[in-house]
N, C-alpha and C positions, 0 to 999 in steps of 0.2 A: 748718249743724246746731247745734242748741241742746243743750248739755250740762246735765243736771240733777245734777251732782256738784260738790261744793266740798271743799277740804281740810278734813279732820276727819270726813268722812262715813265710815260703816262699810258695807262692801260685801262681796259674795261673787261669785266668778267661777263662773257655772253650769257652765262647761265643766271647771272644775278644783275641784270642792267640796272636795277633800281638802286644798286649801290653807288652808282655814279662813276665818275672818273676817279682812278686811283693813281698815286705815284709810288713807284717801287722804292722802298727804303733799303732793303738788303735782300741778298739771296745767298742761302747756305744750304748745300746738299739738296738742291731742287725744291727747296721751300723757300718762298718769297714772303717777306713782311711788306705789306702794301697799305698805305693810308688812303682810304676811300673817302670821298667827299660826304657821303650819306651815312656811313656806318663806321667810320673810324679805321683803326688799325686792324688788319685781318692777316693771318698767316695762311698761305694756300699752298698746297703741294702741286708743283708744276708737272708732276707725272700725271695728275689726274684732271687738271684744268688747262684748257687752251686759252690763255689771255689774248685779247686783241689789242695790239700795240697801236697807240694813237700818235700819228706822226705830226699832225697840226692840232693841237688842243683847241685853240680858238675856233678854227674852221669846223671841228667836230661838234663843239657846243652850239655854234650857230646853226648848223644843219639839223641837229637833234632838238632845238627848241621850236623849230617851225611847227612841229605836230602838237605842241602843248597849247 
């Protein structure tokens, strides 16, 4: 399986959007340590969760604040 994530990438977990934006800290054996803005550090198994990569963090925040 090819992973399209590297440390430093910003992501969201579509199953837990209330966690907010996370920044990948490390990836070892398909497990990523991610620091999410609302829940802190989480370790997720990339075999079970399809993270959504955020290409432009500022644009994503602006778009998603409109509904609040």
